[in-house]
py3Dmol code that shows the C-alpha trace and the ligand (Angstrom):
import py3Dmol

protein = """\
ATOM      1  CA  UNK A   1     -30.710  16.300 -14.341  1.00  0.00           C
ATOM      2  CA  UNK A   2     -27.302  14.938 -13.766  1.00  0.00           C
ATOM      3  CA  UNK A   3     -26.688  13.146 -10.393  1.00  0.00           C
ATOM      4  CA  UNK A   4     -24.158  15.438  -8.662  1.00  0.00           C
ATOM      5  CA  UNK A   5     -24.737  14.762  -5.021  1.00  0.00           C
ATOM      6  CA  UNK A   6     -23.122  12.129  -2.942  1.00  0.00           C
ATOM      7  CA  UNK A   7     -23.693  10.930   0.465  1.00  0.00           C
ATOM      8  CA  UNK A   8     -20.358   9.707   2.132  1.00  0.00           C
ATOM      9  CA  UNK A   9     -20.974   7.924   5.540  1.00  0.00           C
ATOM     10  CA  UNK A  10     -17.899   8.243   7.689  1.00  0.00           C
ATOM     11  CA  UNK A  11     -19.463   7.765  11.150  1.00  0.00           C
ATOM     12  CA  UNK A  12     -18.529   4.115  11.767  1.00  0.00           C
ATOM     13  CA  UNK A  13     -16.266   3.398  14.684  1.00  0.00           C
ATOM     14  CA  UNK A  14     -13.834   1.240  12.922  1.00  0.00           C
ATOM     15  CA  UNK A  15     -13.753  -1.290  15.605  1.00  0.00           C
ATOM     16  CA  UNK A  16     -12.075  -3.954  13.460  1.00  0.00           C
ATOM     17  CA  UNK A  17      -9.020  -1.641  13.189  1.00  0.00           C
ATOM     18  CA  UNK A  18      -8.330  -0.931  16.882  1.00  0.00           C
ATOM     19  CA  UNK A  19      -6.145   0.412  18.190  1.00  0.00           C
ATOM     20  CA  UNK A  20      -5.183   2.695  15.382  1.00  0.00           C
ATOM     21  CA  UNK A  21      -8.798   3.876  15.109  1.00  0.00           C
ATOM     22  CA  UNK A  22      -9.125   4.626  18.876  1.00  0.00           C
ATOM     23  CA  UNK A  23      -8.663   8.396  18.515  1.00  0.00           C
ATOM     24  CA  UNK A  24      -8.259   8.610  14.624  1.00  0.00           C
ATOM     25  CA  UNK A  25     -11.090   8.066  12.027  1.00  0.00           C
ATOM     26  CA  UNK A  26     -10.428   5.152   9.873  1.00  0.00           C
ATOM     27  CA  UNK A  27     -11.283   7.351   6.928  1.00  0.00           C
ATOM     28  CA  UNK A  28      -8.030   9.373   7.834  1.00  0.00           C
ATOM     29  CA  UNK A  29      -5.805   6.397   7.612  1.00  0.00           C
ATOM     30  CA  UNK A  30      -2.888   6.899   5.294  1.00  0.00           C
ATOM     31  CA  UNK A  31      -2.847   4.852   2.188  1.00  0.00           C
ATOM     32  CA  UNK A  32       0.496   5.859   0.300  1.00  0.00           C
ATOM     33  CA  UNK A  33       0.648   9.668   0.637  1.00  0.00           C
ATOM     34  CA  UNK A  34      -3.114  10.507   1.254  1.00  0.00           C
ATOM     35  CA  UNK A  35      -5.937   9.677   3.790  1.00  0.00           C
ATOM     36  CA  UNK A  36      -8.535   7.345   2.486  1.00  0.00           C
ATOM     37  CA  UNK A  37     -11.292   9.859   2.383  1.00  0.00           C
ATOM     38  CA  UNK A  38      -9.257  12.193   0.201  1.00  0.00           C
ATOM     39  CA  UNK A  39      -9.194   9.519  -2.525  1.00  0.00           C
ATOM     40  CA  UNK A  40     -12.850   9.070  -2.257  1.00  0.00           C
ATOM     41  CA  UNK A  41     -13.513  12.853  -2.637  1.00  0.00           C
ATOM     42  CA  UNK A  42     -11.138  12.993  -5.696  1.00  0.00           C
ATOM     43  CA  UNK A  43     -12.819   9.863  -7.312  1.00  0.00           C
ATOM     44  CA  UNK A  44     -16.343  11.523  -6.808  1.00  0.00           C
ATOM     45  CA  UNK A  45     -15.219  14.811  -8.152  1.00  0.00           C
ATOM     46  CA  UNK A  46     -13.807  13.428 -11.420  1.00  0.00           C
ATOM     47  CA  UNK A  47     -17.135  11.573 -11.825  1.00  0.00           C
ATOM     48  CA  UNK A  48     -19.029  14.732 -11.712  1.00  0.00           C
ATOM     49  CA  UNK A  49     -20.159  14.948  -8.078  1.00  0.00           C
ATOM     50  CA  UNK A  50     -20.176  18.667  -6.894  1.00  0.00           C
ATOM     51  CA  UNK A  51     -21.689  18.291  -3.487  1.00  0.00           C
ATOM     52  CA  UNK A  52     -20.696  15.851  -0.748  1.00  0.00           C
ATOM     53  CA  UNK A  53     -22.802  15.139   2.399  1.00  0.00           C
ATOM     54  CA  UNK A  54     -20.400  13.625   4.891  1.00  0.00           C
ATOM     55  CA  UNK A  55     -22.294  11.966   7.768  1.00  0.00           C
ATOM     56  CA  UNK A  56     -19.953  12.108  10.636  1.00  0.00           C
ATOM     57  CA  UNK A  57     -19.956  10.980  14.283  1.00  0.00           C
ATOM     58  CA  UNK A  58     -18.079  11.292  17.502  1.00  0.00           C
ATOM     59  CA  UNK A  59     -14.201  11.652  16.961  1.00  0.00           C
ATOM     60  CA  UNK A  60     -14.424  12.605  13.225  1.00  0.00           C
ATOM     61  CA  UNK A  61     -13.501  16.188  13.280  1.00  0.00           C
ATOM     62  CA  UNK A  62     -10.082  15.431  11.680  1.00  0.00           C
ATOM     63  CA  UNK A  63     -12.092  14.830   8.496  1.00  0.00           C
ATOM     64  CA  UNK A  64     -13.647  18.288   8.458  1.00  0.00           C
ATOM     65  CA  UNK A  65     -10.109  19.879   9.291  1.00  0.00           C
ATOM     66  CA  UNK A  66      -8.610  17.928   6.356  1.00  0.00           C
ATOM     67  CA  UNK A  67     -11.000  19.531   3.814  1.00  0.00           C
ATOM     68  CA  UNK A  68     -10.761  23.029   5.060  1.00  0.00           C
ATOM     69  CA  UNK A  69      -8.722  25.575   3.255  1.00  0.00           C
ATOM     70  CA  UNK A  70      -5.894  26.126   5.712  1.00  0.00           C
ATOM     71  CA  UNK A  71      -4.918  29.771   5.027  1.00  0.00           C
ATOM     72  CA  UNK A  72      -2.420  29.727   8.008  1.00  0.00           C
ATOM     73  CA  UNK A  73      -0.582  26.637   6.574  1.00  0.00           C
ATOM     74  CA  UNK A  74      -0.493  28.296   3.059  1.00  0.00           C
ATOM     75  CA  UNK A  75       1.082  31.413   4.329  1.00  0.00           C
ATOM     76  CA  UNK A  76       3.499  29.586   6.595  1.00  0.00           C
ATOM     77  CA  UNK A  77       4.829  27.507   3.618  1.00  0.00           C
ATOM     78  CA  UNK A  78       5.208  30.779   1.482  1.00  0.00           C
ATOM     79  CA  UNK A  79       7.029  32.481   4.281  1.00  0.00           C
ATOM     80  CA  UNK A  80       9.469  29.558   4.779  1.00  0.00           C
ATOM     81  CA  UNK A  81      10.210  29.361   1.086  1.00  0.00           C
ATOM     82  CA  UNK A  82       8.469  26.009   0.815  1.00  0.00           C
ATOM     83  CA  UNK A  83       6.163  27.053  -2.206  1.00  0.00           C
ATOM     84  CA  UNK A  84       7.018  23.768  -3.881  1.00  0.00           C
ATOM     85  CA  UNK A  85       4.860  21.931  -1.214  1.00  0.00           C
ATOM     86  CA  UNK A  86       1.848  23.944  -2.059  1.00  0.00           C
ATOM     87  CA  UNK A  87       0.731  21.492  -4.822  1.00  0.00           C
ATOM     88  CA  UNK A  88       0.241  18.885  -1.951  1.00  0.00           C
ATOM     89  CA  UNK A  89      -2.690  21.082  -0.826  1.00  0.00           C
ATOM     90  CA  UNK A  90      -4.241  21.385  -4.424  1.00  0.00           C
ATOM     91  CA  UNK A  91      -7.070  19.139  -3.395  1.00  0.00           C
ATOM     92  CA  UNK A  92      -8.294  21.858  -1.102  1.00  0.00           C
ATOM     93  CA  UNK A  93      -9.449  23.588  -4.395  1.00  0.00           C
ATOM     94  CA  UNK A  94     -11.519  20.645  -5.706  1.00  0.00           C
ATOM     95  CA  UNK A  95     -14.885  21.574  -7.295  1.00  0.00           C
ATOM     96  CA  UNK A  96     -16.777  20.293  -4.344  1.00  0.00           C
ATOM     97  CA  UNK A  97     -18.998  21.674  -1.774  1.00  0.00           C
ATOM     98  CA  UNK A  98     -18.831  19.999   1.660  1.00  0.00           C
ATOM     99  CA  UNK A  99     -21.783  19.560   3.873  1.00  0.00           C
ATOM    100  CA  UNK A 100     -21.462  17.826   7.154  1.00  0.00           C
ATOM    101  CA  UNK A 101     -24.367  16.062   8.933  1.00  0.00           C
ATOM    102  CA  UNK A 102     -24.022  14.204  12.173  1.00  0.00           C
ATOM    103  CA  UNK A 103     -25.256  10.750  13.095  1.00  0.00           C
ATOM    104  CA  UNK A 104     -26.280  11.212  16.718  1.00  0.00           C
ATOM    105  CA  UNK A 105     -26.661   7.559  17.579  1.00  0.00           C
ATOM    106  CA  UNK A 106     -24.734   4.780  16.160  1.00  0.00           C
ATOM    107  CA  UNK A 107     -27.501   2.731  14.697  1.00  0.00           C
ATOM    108  CA  UNK A 108     -25.687   1.370  11.558  1.00  0.00           C
ATOM    109  CA  UNK A 109     -25.093   2.351   7.973  1.00  0.00           C
ATOM    110  CA  UNK A 110     -28.749   2.462   6.860  1.00  0.00           C
ATOM    111  CA  UNK A 111     -29.441   4.833   9.607  1.00  0.00           C
ATOM    112  CA  UNK A 112     -26.322   7.008   8.758  1.00  0.00           C
ATOM    113  CA  UNK A 113     -27.697   7.390   5.277  1.00  0.00           C
ATOM    114  CA  UNK A 114     -30.956   8.339   6.435  1.00  0.00           C
ATOM    115  CA  UNK A 115     -29.437  11.257   8.408  1.00  0.00           C
ATOM    116  CA  UNK A 116     -28.562  12.849   5.104  1.00  0.00           C
ATOM    117  CA  UNK A 117     -32.380  13.062   4.020  1.00  0.00           C
ATOM    118  CA  UNK A 118     -32.865  16.567   4.925  1.00  0.00           C
ATOM    119  CA  UNK A 119     -30.319  17.709   2.357  1.00  0.00           C
ATOM    120  CA  UNK A 120     -31.044  15.196  -0.286  1.00  0.00           C
ATOM    121  CA  UNK A 121     -34.775  15.638  -0.100  1.00  0.00           C
ATOM    122  CA  UNK A 122     -36.035  14.333  -3.572  1.00  0.00           C
ATOM    123  CA  UNK A 123     -33.042  14.144  -5.878  1.00  0.00           C
ATOM    124  CA  UNK A 124     -31.208  10.944  -6.937  1.00  0.00           C
ATOM    125  CA  UNK A 125     -27.829  10.580  -5.162  1.00  0.00           C
ATOM    126  CA  UNK A 126     -24.612   8.571  -4.990  1.00  0.00           C
ATOM    127  CA  UNK A 127     -23.501   6.709  -1.806  1.00  0.00           C
ATOM    128  CA  UNK A 128     -19.817   6.146  -1.572  1.00  0.00           C
ATOM    129  CA  UNK A 129     -18.566   4.511   1.562  1.00  0.00           C
ATOM    130  CA  UNK A 130     -15.772   6.641   3.060  1.00  0.00           C
ATOM    131  CA  UNK A 131     -13.502   3.602   3.971  1.00  0.00           C
ATOM    132  CA  UNK A 132     -13.040   2.219   0.501  1.00  0.00           C
ATOM    133  CA  UNK A 133     -10.934   3.297  -2.476  1.00  0.00           C
ATOM    134  CA  UNK A 134     -11.815   2.085  -5.976  1.00  0.00           C
ATOM    135  CA  UNK A 135      -8.768   1.669  -8.310  1.00  0.00           C
ATOM    136  CA  UNK A 136      -5.218   2.503  -7.626  1.00  0.00           C
ATOM    137  CA  UNK A 137      -4.973   6.238  -6.948  1.00  0.00           C
ATOM    138  CA  UNK A 138      -8.710   6.544  -7.317  1.00  0.00           C
ATOM    139  CA  UNK A 139      -8.750   7.106 -10.875  1.00  0.00           C
ATOM    140  CA  UNK A 140     -11.839   5.076 -11.353  1.00  0.00           C
ATOM    141  CA  UNK A 141     -14.872   6.409 -13.376  1.00  0.00           C
ATOM    142  CA  UNK A 142     -17.157   3.732 -12.051  1.00  0.00           C
ATOM    143  CA  UNK A 143     -19.561   6.170 -10.326  1.00  0.00           C
ATOM    144  CA  UNK A 144     -19.952   8.186 -13.671  1.00  0.00           C
ATOM    145  CA  UNK A 145     -20.751   4.833 -15.437  1.00  0.00           C
ATOM    146  CA  UNK A 146     -23.202   4.066 -12.752  1.00  0.00           C
ATOM    147  CA  UNK A 147     -25.062   7.425 -12.929  1.00  0.00           C
ATOM    148  CA  UNK A 148     -25.251   6.999 -16.644  1.00  0.00           C
ATOM    149  CA  UNK A 149     -26.761   3.628 -16.560  1.00  0.00           C
ATOM    150  CA  UNK A 150     -29.178   4.710 -13.692  1.00  0.00           C
ATOM    151  CA  UNK A 151     -30.375   7.567 -16.069  1.00  0.00           C
ATOM    152  CA  UNK A 152     -30.521   5.507 -19.260  1.00  0.00           C
ATOM    153  CA  UNK A 153     -32.399   2.599 -17.702  1.00  0.00           C
ATOM    154  CA  UNK A 154     -34.557   4.870 -15.377  1.00  0.00           C
ATOM    155  CA  UNK A 155     -33.649   2.560 -12.488  1.00  0.00           C
ATOM    156  CA  UNK A 156     -34.346   2.826  -8.884  1.00  0.00           C
ATOM    157  CA  UNK A 157     -30.855   2.073  -7.969  1.00  0.00           C
ATOM    158  CA  UNK A 158     -27.497   0.948  -9.419  1.00  0.00           C
ATOM    159  CA  UNK A 159     -24.842  -0.909  -7.220  1.00  0.00           C
ATOM    160  CA  UNK A 160     -21.228  -1.775  -7.960  1.00  0.00           C
ATOM    161  CA  UNK A 161     -20.075  -5.239  -7.270  1.00  0.00           C
ATOM    162  CA  UNK A 162     -16.747  -7.161  -7.011  1.00  0.00           C
ATOM    163  CA  UNK A 163     -16.144 -10.963  -7.058  1.00  0.00           C
ATOM    164  CA  UNK A 164     -14.727 -12.065  -3.818  1.00  0.00           C
ATOM    165  CA  UNK A 165     -13.361 -15.465  -2.641  1.00  0.00           C
ATOM    166  CA  UNK A 166     -16.275 -17.470  -1.211  1.00  0.00           C
ATOM    167  CA  UNK A 167     -14.782 -17.515   2.210  1.00  0.00           C
ATOM    168  CA  UNK A 168     -15.139 -13.530   2.295  1.00  0.00           C
ATOM    169  CA  UNK A 169     -18.875 -13.435   1.583  1.00  0.00           C
ATOM    170  CA  UNK A 170     -19.419 -13.120   5.195  1.00  0.00           C
ATOM    171  CA  UNK A 171     -18.083  -9.600   5.267  1.00  0.00           C
ATOM    172  CA  UNK A 172     -20.279  -7.992   2.535  1.00  0.00           C
ATOM    173  CA  UNK A 173     -23.624  -7.429   1.014  1.00  0.00           C
ATOM    174  CA  UNK A 174     -24.049 -10.244  -1.613  1.00  0.00           C
ATOM    175  CA  UNK A 175     -26.109 -10.156  -4.793  1.00  0.00           C
ATOM    176  CA  UNK A 176     -28.734 -12.681  -5.832  1.00  0.00           C
ATOM    177  CA  UNK A 177     -28.336 -12.172  -9.575  1.00  0.00           C
ATOM    178  CA  UNK A 178     -31.475 -12.082 -11.695  1.00  0.00           C
ATOM    179  CA  UNK A 179     -31.506 -11.365 -15.521  1.00  0.00           C
ATOM    180  CA  UNK A 180     -28.000 -10.544 -17.037  1.00  0.00           C
ATOM    181  CA  UNK A 181     -27.784  -7.991 -19.790  1.00  0.00           C
ATOM    182  CA  UNK A 182     -24.768  -6.867 -21.755  1.00  0.00           C
ATOM    183  CA  UNK A 183     -22.939  -4.726 -19.135  1.00  0.00           C
ATOM    184  CA  UNK A 184     -25.228  -5.060 -16.121  1.00  0.00           C
ATOM    185  CA  UNK A 185     -27.574  -7.431 -14.324  1.00  0.00           C
ATOM    186  CA  UNK A 186     -30.861  -7.067 -12.568  1.00  0.00           C
ATOM    187  CA  UNK A 187     -30.749  -7.669  -8.818  1.00  0.00           C
ATOM    188  CA  UNK A 188     -33.154 -10.263  -7.649  1.00  0.00           C
ATOM    189  CA  UNK A 189     -32.101  -9.630  -4.041  1.00  0.00           C
ATOM    190  CA  UNK A 190     -29.408  -8.669  -1.869  1.00  0.00           C
ATOM    191  CA  UNK A 191     -28.244 -10.426   1.395  1.00  0.00           C
ATOM    192  CA  UNK A 192     -26.091  -8.789   4.054  1.00  0.00           C
ATOM    193  CA  UNK A 193     -23.177 -10.911   5.265  1.00  0.00           C
ATOM    194  CA  UNK A 194     -24.601 -14.321   4.565  1.00  0.00           C
ATOM    195  CA  UNK A 195     -22.946 -17.602   5.775  1.00  0.00           C
ATOM    196  CA  UNK A 196     -20.509 -19.252   3.084  1.00  0.00           C
ATOM    197  CA  UNK A 197     -23.244 -21.945   2.548  1.00  0.00           C
ATOM    198  CA  UNK A 198     -26.194 -19.543   2.202  1.00  0.00           C
ATOM    199  CA  UNK A 199     -24.680 -16.963  -0.145  1.00  0.00           C
ATOM    200  CA  UNK A 200     -26.565 -16.609  -3.283  1.00  0.00           C
ATOM    201  CA  UNK A 201     -23.364 -15.705  -5.250  1.00  0.00           C
ATOM    202  CA  UNK A 202     -19.806 -14.438  -4.772  1.00  0.00           C
ATOM    203  CA  UNK A 203     -20.612 -10.827  -5.915  1.00  0.00           C
ATOM    204  CA  UNK A 204     -19.970  -8.460  -2.980  1.00  0.00           C
ATOM    205  CA  UNK A 205     -21.329  -4.822  -2.786  1.00  0.00           C
ATOM    206  CA  UNK A 206     -18.222  -2.666  -3.522  1.00  0.00           C
ATOM    207  CA  UNK A 207     -19.075   0.563  -1.608  1.00  0.00           C
ATOM    208  CA  UNK A 208     -20.567   2.683  -4.408  1.00  0.00           C
ATOM    209  CA  UNK A 209     -24.334   2.969  -5.072  1.00  0.00           C
ATOM    210  CA  UNK A 210     -26.777   5.272  -6.987  1.00  0.00           C
ATOM    211  CA  UNK A 211     -30.172   5.655  -5.675  1.00  0.00           C
ATOM    212  CA  UNK A 212     -33.562   7.488  -6.247  1.00  0.00           C
ATOM    213  CA  UNK A 213     -34.597   9.368  -3.015  1.00  0.00           C
ATOM    214  CA  UNK A 214     -37.481   6.858  -2.439  1.00  0.00           C
ATOM    215  CA  UNK A 215     -34.639   4.733  -0.722  1.00  0.00           C
ATOM    216  CA  UNK A 216     -35.339   6.863   2.380  1.00  0.00           C
ATOM    217  CA  UNK A 217     -38.834   5.571   2.576  1.00  0.00           C
ATOM    218  CA  UNK A 218     -37.513   1.981   2.752  1.00  0.00           C
ATOM    219  CA  UNK A 219     -34.701   2.941   5.223  1.00  0.00           C
ATOM    220  CA  UNK A 220     -37.478   4.502   7.591  1.00  0.00           C
ATOM    221  CA  UNK A 221     -39.238   1.218   7.486  1.00  0.00           C
ATOM    222  CA  UNK A 222     -36.163  -0.937   8.237  1.00  0.00           C
ATOM    223  CA  UNK A 223     -35.623  -2.398  11.619  1.00  0.00           C
ATOM    224  CA  UNK A 224     -32.348  -3.536  13.200  1.00  0.00           C
ATOM    225  CA  UNK A 225     -30.813  -6.362  11.146  1.00  0.00           C
ATOM    226  CA  UNK A 226     -27.256  -8.031  11.149  1.00  0.00           C
ATOM    227  CA  UNK A 227     -25.169  -6.862  14.165  1.00  0.00           C
ATOM    228  CA  UNK A 228     -28.370  -5.121  15.515  1.00  0.00           C
ATOM    229  CA  UNK A 229     -27.814  -2.462  13.097  1.00  0.00           C
ATOM    230  CA  UNK A 230     -30.161  -0.734  10.567  1.00  0.00           C
ATOM    231  CA  UNK A 231     -28.671  -2.276   7.379  1.00  0.00           C
ATOM    232  CA  UNK A 232     -28.698  -0.364   3.935  1.00  0.00           C
ATOM    233  CA  UNK A 233     -28.897  -3.914   2.372  1.00  0.00           C
ATOM    234  CA  UNK A 234     -32.191  -4.696   4.156  1.00  0.00           C
ATOM    235  CA  UNK A 235     -33.907  -1.533   2.834  1.00  0.00           C
ATOM    236  CA  UNK A 236     -32.669  -2.274  -0.743  1.00  0.00           C
ATOM    237  CA  UNK A 237     -33.946  -5.799  -0.506  1.00  0.00           C
ATOM    238  CA  UNK A 238     -37.350  -4.636   0.838  1.00  0.00           C
ATOM    239  CA  UNK A 239     -37.497  -2.158  -2.000  1.00  0.00           C
ATOM    240  CA  UNK A 240     -36.767  -4.942  -4.647  1.00  0.00           C
ATOM    241  CA  UNK A 241     -39.468  -7.212  -3.168  1.00  0.00           C
ATOM    242  CA  UNK A 242     -41.794  -4.173  -3.583  1.00  0.00           C
ATOM    243  CA  UNK A 243     -40.953  -3.976  -7.267  1.00  0.00           C
ATOM    244  CA  UNK A 244     -37.966  -1.635  -7.028  1.00  0.00           C
ATOM    245  CA  UNK A 245     -35.690  -2.048 -10.004  1.00  0.00           C
ATOM    246  CA  UNK A 246     -31.986  -2.234  -8.803  1.00  0.00           C
ATOM    247  CA  UNK A 247     -29.220  -3.020 -11.136  1.00  0.00           C
ATOM    248  CA  UNK A 248     -25.729  -4.298 -10.647  1.00  0.00           C
ATOM    249  CA  UNK A 249     -22.436  -3.581 -12.451  1.00  0.00           C
ATOM    250  CA  UNK A 250     -19.223  -5.380 -11.933  1.00  0.00           C
ATOM    251  CA  UNK A 251     -16.070  -3.479 -11.229  1.00  0.00           C
ATOM    252  CA  UNK A 252     -13.455  -4.067 -13.841  1.00  0.00           C
ATOM    253  CA  UNK A 253     -10.375  -6.140 -12.847  1.00  0.00           C
ATOM    254  CA  UNK A 254      -8.300  -3.117 -13.676  1.00  0.00           C
ATOM    255  CA  UNK A 255      -9.946  -1.124 -10.778  1.00  0.00           C
ATOM    256  CA  UNK A 256      -9.954  -3.214  -7.702  1.00  0.00           C
ATOM    257  CA  UNK A 257     -11.662  -2.122  -4.522  1.00  0.00           C
ATOM    258  CA  UNK A 258      -9.459  -1.377  -1.519  1.00  0.00           C
ATOM    259  CA  UNK A 259     -11.354  -2.072   1.731  1.00  0.00           C
ATOM    260  CA  UNK A 260      -9.850  -0.063   4.487  1.00  0.00           C
ATOM    261  CA  UNK A 261     -11.989  -1.753   7.071  1.00  0.00           C
ATOM    262  CA  UNK A 262      -9.812  -4.529   8.142  1.00  0.00           C
ATOM    263  CA  UNK A 263      -5.894  -4.987   8.560  1.00  0.00           C
ATOM    264  CA  UNK A 264      -5.066  -7.517   5.877  1.00  0.00           C
ATOM    265  CA  UNK A 265      -6.779  -5.409   3.209  1.00  0.00           C
ATOM    266  CA  UNK A 266      -5.451  -2.122   4.533  1.00  0.00           C
ATOM    267  CA  UNK A 267      -1.809  -3.619   4.496  1.00  0.00           C
ATOM    268  CA  UNK A 268      -2.390  -4.671   0.792  1.00  0.00           C
ATOM    269  CA  UNK A 269      -3.703  -1.194  -0.057  1.00  0.00           C
ATOM    270  CA  UNK A 270      -0.774   0.765   1.511  1.00  0.00           C
ATOM    271  CA  UNK A 271       1.718  -1.644  -0.089  1.00  0.00           C
ATOM    272  CA  UNK A 272       0.233  -1.281  -3.635  1.00  0.00           C
ATOM    273  CA  UNK A 273      -0.193   2.520  -3.430  1.00  0.00           C
ATOM    274  CA  UNK A 274       3.406   3.014  -1.947  1.00  0.00           C
ATOM    275  CA  UNK A 275       4.764   0.865  -4.924  1.00  0.00           C
ATOM    276  CA  UNK A 276       2.762   2.839  -7.498  1.00  0.00           C
ATOM    277  CA  UNK A 277       3.654   6.210  -6.061  1.00  0.00           C
ATOM    278  CA  UNK A 278       4.918   8.516  -8.784  1.00  0.00           C
ATOM    279  CA  UNK A 279       7.479  10.182  -6.467  1.00  0.00           C
ATOM    280  CA  UNK A 280       8.574   7.432  -3.963  1.00  0.00           C
ATOM    281  CA  UNK A 281       7.387   4.163  -5.704  1.00  0.00           C
ATOM    282  CA  UNK A 282      10.690   3.136  -7.206  1.00  0.00           C
ATOM    283  CA  UNK A 283      12.578   3.525  -4.266  1.00  0.00           C
ATOM    284  CA  UNK A 284       9.966   1.597  -2.256  1.00  0.00           C
ATOM    285  CA  UNK A 285       9.816  -1.258  -4.886  1.00  0.00           C
ATOM    286  CA  UNK A 286      13.506  -1.674  -4.747  1.00  0.00           C
ATOM    287  CA  UNK A 287      13.387  -1.865  -0.857  1.00  0.00           C
ATOM    288  CA  UNK A 288      10.505  -4.293  -1.038  1.00  0.00           C
ATOM    289  CA  UNK A 289      12.360  -6.546  -3.531  1.00  0.00           C
ATOM    290  CA  UNK A 290      15.499  -6.543  -1.362  1.00  0.00           C
ATOM    291  CA  UNK A 291      13.528  -7.194   1.808  1.00  0.00           C
ATOM    292  CA  UNK A 292      11.632 -10.066   0.401  1.00  0.00           C
ATOM    293  CA  UNK A 293      14.787 -11.608  -1.210  1.00  0.00           C
ATOM    294  CA  UNK A 294      16.487 -11.339   2.159  1.00  0.00           C
ATOM    295  CA  UNK A 295      13.404 -12.852   4.097  1.00  0.00           C
ATOM    296  CA  UNK A 296      13.071 -15.671   1.579  1.00  0.00           C
ATOM    297  CA  UNK A 297      16.993 -16.244   1.215  1.00  0.00           C
TER     298      UNK A 297
END
"""
ligand_1 = """\
16
G1P
C -20.943 -2.250 4.338
C -22.262 -2.938 3.834
C -21.983 -4.154 2.985
C -21.028 -3.879 1.941
C -19.805 -3.287 2.638
C -18.674 -2.887 1.620
O -20.530 -3.260 5.429
O -23.180 -3.114 4.919
O -23.209 -4.582 2.339
O -20.628 -4.947 1.171
O -20.002 -2.205 3.371
O -18.860 -2.089 0.796
P -19.505 -2.878 6.482
O -18.087 -2.853 5.969
O -19.892 -1.542 6.977
O -19.542 -3.930 7.563
"""
view = py3Dmol.view(width=600, height=400)
view.addModel(protein, "pdb")
view.setStyle({"model": 0}, {"cartoon": {"style": "trace"}})
view.addModel(ligand_1, "xyz")
view.setStyle({"model": 1}, {"stick": {}})
view.zoomTo()
view.show()
């Protein structure tokens, strides 16, 4: 059975990005011409996902509004002779079913995923973090590759990783790499946000996962960890210690991960997406060139 269900946690408060996240979900921040979560939905759809369970929380209704079909707006564009803008709303017609669950208490990423259990029940599923884009303009097929490996290897889980500078391991789940195969590796363990000196590698979890539903049993048993939150990483680590087989794949250099959870990385993402924009990119690049020449000259 193909994996066609994804859980997309979008409940986090985005405190690292205050004040812009005070009344606006970080998943709705613009990167180029679209909000982050739209790239995530588009990426998932082209990887074969057909149902998306968005786990929301307080202040996140803008996400639900964004994915609704806005008949009033469509009619207004037609009446005002602005039909040419209708293609900007084409994403409303993606082959996706949207299911919204609510995390009623902010107890961490692991707990947010557990909130989706009543919908997922027993089937394997993808987890895609709603604040990360993979590849410029989200053309990545990494999730399709991961679900294929997951099925072919009959694994319990597959996780995407990206190499990060040693100083950044403190922000991510970090792989303890076991046996290495051609295009994947066995995960010996996973550590959430280790210190630079304790990190078992520089391979950081890159916001995309595939799991068997058994993950929920481990999430249920996971107590508060780093930051006093129920961590997905801790549940995976417990599962591996219990004999679970979790595999790691590395993102290709051509599809970097854009983390929209902190300002330096958000600025880089916006810049790169603006510079690559098919409609406005050329003008932006020429502006950026003259701006930098002037600033340096
Ligand atoms: C979460 C996970 C972490 C992962 C990161 C990026 O951290 O807990 O393991 O590496 O997402 O995908 P957060 O960004 O929520 O602090």
